C-alpha positions as a Markdown table, in Angstrom:
| # | Residue | x | y | z |
|---|---|---|---|---|
| 1 | Unk | 157.9 | 148.3 | 87.1 |
| 2 | Unk | 160.8 | 145.9 | 87.3 |
| 3 | Unk | 160.2 | 142.1 | 87.4 |
| 4 | Unk | 163.0 | 141.9 | 90.0 |
| 5 | Unk | 161.0 | 144.0 | 92.4 |
| 6 | Unk | 158.3 | 141.3 | 92.6 |
| 7 | Unk | 160.7 | 139.0 | 94.4 |
| 8 | Unk | 161.8 | 141.8 | 96.7 |
| 9 | Unk | 158.2 | 142.5 | 97.6 |
| 10 | Unk | 157.4 | 138.9 | 98.2 |
| 11 | Unk | 160.5 | 138.6 | 100.5 |
| 12 | Unk | 159.4 | 141.6 | 102.5 |
| 13 | Unk | 155.9 | 140.2 | 103.0 |
| 14 | Unk | 157.4 | 136.9 | 104.0 |
| 15 | Unk | 159.6 | 138.7 | 106.6 |
| 16 | Unk | 156.6 | 140.5 | 107.9 |
| 17 | Unk | 154.7 | 137.2 | 108.3 |
| 18 | Unk | 157.6 | 135.6 | 110.0 |
| 19 | Unk | 158.0 | 138.4 | 112.5 |
| 20 | Unk | 154.3 | 138.5 | 113.0 |
| 21 | Unk | 154.3 | 134.9 | 114.1 |
| 22 | Unk | 157.2 | 135.5 | 116.4 |
| 23 | Unk | 155.7 | 138.6 | 117.8 |
| 24 | Unk | 152.4 | 136.9 | 118.6 |
| 25 | Unk | 154.3 | 134.5 | 120.9 |
| 26 | Unk | 155.5 | 137.4 | 123.1 |
| 27 | Unk | 153.6 | 138.6 | 126.1 |
| 28 | Unk | 150.8 | 141.0 | 125.3 |
| 29 | Unk | 152.6 | 143.9 | 126.9 |
| 30 | Unk | 155.7 | 143.3 | 124.7 |
| 31 | Unk | 153.7 | 143.1 | 121.4 |
| 32 | Unk | 152.8 | 146.7 | 120.8 |
| 33 | Unk | 156.0 | 148.1 | 119.3 |
| 34 | Unk | 156.9 | 145.1 | 117.2 |
| 35 | Unk | 153.3 | 145.0 | 115.8 |
| 36 | Unk | 153.5 | 148.7 | 115.0 |
| 37 | Unk | 156.8 | 148.1 | 113.1 |
| 38 | Unk | 155.4 | 145.1 | 111.2 |
| 39 | Unk | 152.2 | 146.9 | 110.2 |
| 40 | Unk | 154.3 | 149.9 | 109.1 |
| 41 | Unk | 156.6 | 147.7 | 107.0 |
| 42 | Unk | 153.7 | 145.9 | 105.4 |
| 43 | Unk | 151.8 | 149.2 | 104.7 |
| 44 | Unk | 154.9 | 150.7 | 103.1 |
| 45 | Unk | 155.4 | 147.6 | 101.0 |
| 46 | Unk | 151.8 | 147.7 | 99.9 |
| 47 | Unk | 152.2 | 151.4 | 98.9 |
| 48 | Unk | 155.3 | 150.3 | 96.9 |
| 49 | Unk | 153.2 | 147.6 | 95.2 |
| 50 | Unk | 150.6 | 150.3 | 94.2 |
| 51 | Unk | 153.4 | 152.5 | 92.9 |
| 52 | Unk | 154.8 | 149.5 | 90.9 |
| 53 | Unk | 151.4 | 148.8 | 89.4 |
| 54 | Unk | 150.9 | 152.5 | 88.4 |
| 55 | Unk | 154.4 | 152.6 | 87.0 |
| 56 | Unk | 153.7 | 149.4 | 85.0 |
| 57 | Unk | 150.6 | 151.0 | 83.5 |
| 58 | Unk | 152.5 | 154.2 | 82.5 |
| 59 | Unk | 155.9 | 152.8 | 81.3 |
| 60 | Unk | 155.5 | 149.1 | 81.0 |
| 61 | Unk | 157.4 | 146.3 | 82.6 |
| 62 | Unk | 161.2 | 145.9 | 82.5 |
| 63 | Unk | 163.3 | 143.0 | 83.6 |
| 64 | Unk | 165.3 | 145.0 | 86.1 |
| 65 | Unk | 168.5 | 143.2 | 85.2 |
| 66 | Unk | 170.0 | 146.4 | 83.9 |
| 67 | Unk | 170.5 | 147.4 | 87.5 |
| 68 | Unk | 173.1 | 144.6 | 87.8 |
| 69 | Unk | 175.3 | 145.7 | 84.9 |
| 70 | Unk | 178.2 | 146.7 | 87.3 |
| 71 | Unk | 177.8 | 143.6 | 89.4 |
| 72 | Unk | 181.2 | 142.2 | 90.6 |
| 73 | Unk | 180.8 | 138.6 | 91.6 |
| 74 | Unk | 184.5 | 138.4 | 92.6 |
| 75 | Unk | 183.7 | 140.9 | 95.4 |
| 76 | Unk | 180.1 | 140.0 | 96.2 |
| 77 | Unk | 180.5 | 136.2 | 96.9 |
| 78 | Unk | 183.6 | 136.4 | 99.1 |
| 79 | Unk | 182.0 | 139.2 | 101.1 |
| 80 | Unk | 178.8 | 137.2 | 101.4 |
| 81 | Unk | 180.9 | 134.3 | 102.7 |
| 82 | Unk | 182.5 | 136.6 | 105.2 |
| 83 | Unk | 179.1 | 137.7 | 106.4 |
| 84 | Unk | 178.1 | 134.1 | 107.1 |
| 85 | Unk | 181.4 | 133.5 | 108.8 |
| 86 | Unk | 180.9 | 136.7 | 110.8 |
| 87 | Unk | 177.6 | 135.3 | 112.2 |
| 88 | Unk | 179.2 | 132.0 | 113.1 |
| 89 | Unk | 182.1 | 133.8 | 114.8 |
| 90 | Unk | 179.7 | 136.1 | 116.7 |
| 91 | Unk | 177.9 | 133.0 | 118.0 |
| 92 | Unk | 181.1 | 131.6 | 119.5 |
| 93 | Unk | 183.3 | 134.7 | 120.2 |
| 94 | Unk | 180.8 | 137.5 | 120.7 |
| 95 | Unk | 179.9 | 140.7 | 119.0 |
| 96 | Unk | 183.1 | 142.8 | 119.6 |
| 97 | Unk | 185.6 | 140.2 | 118.5 |
| 98 | Unk | 183.6 | 139.1 | 115.5 |
| 99 | Unk | 182.9 | 142.6 | 114.4 |
| 100 | Unk | 186.6 | 143.6 | 114.7 |
| 101 | Unk | 187.7 | 140.6 | 112.7 |
| 102 | Unk | 185.0 | 141.0 | 110.1 |
| 103 | Unk | 185.8 | 144.7 | 109.5 |
| 104 | Unk | 189.5 | 144.1 | 109.3 |
| 105 | Unk | 189.2 | 141.1 | 106.9 |
| 106 | Unk | 186.6 | 142.7 | 104.7 |
| 107 | Unk | 188.4 | 146.0 | 104.4 |
| 108 | Unk | 191.7 | 144.2 | 103.7 |
| 109 | Unk | 189.9 | 142.2 | 101.0 |
| 110 | Unk | 188.6 | 145.5 | 99.5 |
| 111 | Unk | 192.1 | 146.9 | 99.5 |
| 112 | Unk | 191.4 | 149.8 | 101.9 |
| 113 | Unk | 194.6 | 151.5 | 103.2 |
| 114 | Unk | 195.7 | 150.0 | 106.6 |
| 115 | Unk | 195.5 | 153.2 | 108.5 |
| 116 | Unk | 191.8 | 153.7 | 107.4 |
| 117 | Unk | 191.1 | 150.1 | 108.5 |
| 118 | Unk | 192.5 | 150.7 | 111.9 |
| 119 | Unk | 190.8 | 154.1 | 112.3 |
| 120 | Unk | 187.3 | 153.0 | 111.0 |
| 121 | Unk | 187.4 | 149.8 | 113.1 |
| 122 | Unk | 188.3 | 151.6 | 116.2 |
| 123 | Unk | 185.8 | 154.3 | 115.7 |
| 124 | Unk | 182.9 | 152.0 | 114.9 |
| 125 | Unk | 183.6 | 149.7 | 117.9 |
| 126 | Unk | 184.0 | 152.7 | 120.2 |
| 127 | Unk | 180.7 | 154.2 | 118.9 |
| 128 | Unk | 178.8 | 150.9 | 119.3 |
| 129 | Unk | 180.3 | 150.4 | 122.8 |
| 130 | Unk | 179.3 | 153.9 | 123.9 |
| 131 | Unk | 175.9 | 154.0 | 122.3 |
| 132 | Unk | 174.7 | 150.4 | 123.1 |
| 133 | Unk | 176.6 | 149.2 | 126.0 |
| 134 | Unk | 177.1 | 152.4 | 128.1 |
| 135 | Unk | 174.2 | 154.6 | 127.1 |
| 136 | Unk | 171.4 | 152.2 | 126.1 |
| 137 | Unk | 172.6 | 149.3 | 128.4 |
| 138 | Unk | 172.0 | 146.8 | 125.6 |
| 139 | Unk | 173.7 | 143.4 | 126.2 |
| 140 | Unk | 175.4 | 142.5 | 123.0 |
| 141 | Unk | 176.2 | 138.8 | 122.3 |
| 142 | Unk | 179.2 | 137.6 | 124.3 |
| 143 | Unk | 179.5 | 134.3 | 122.6 |
| 144 | Unk | 179.7 | 130.7 | 123.9 |
| 145 | Unk | 183.4 | 130.9 | 124.7 |
| 146 | Unk | 182.9 | 133.7 | 127.2 |
| 147 | Unk | 179.7 | 132.6 | 129.0 |
């Protein structure tokens, strides 16, 4: 068992509790599927806790910090900032504009070749458009600027 896993498990249980509170505010007819997913996530997390306890009995407890040996803070923190900025841009400019900008900026930052940036951004946006907008008829965020 890793000590770092305890925080992850606590976070997942907190997410389950948050979504349970939000789901119980929905109409009864709309609660079934979200409740199923929340219960499934909580059950799988509980199984993971049981596995962690059994592992701790067999091999002891480790810090879990050895998993972060290759951690690159010069990549992680700028990308984390870009994700936050992506959410802000999505709120104002909508999903497609924000996603295109996010992908291009992140991939440029990670020094991906420009032709791969263009290709991957175009393919992802086309797939999302076809799958969600055309096929599933999901309304993706359009942003405050376009309402």
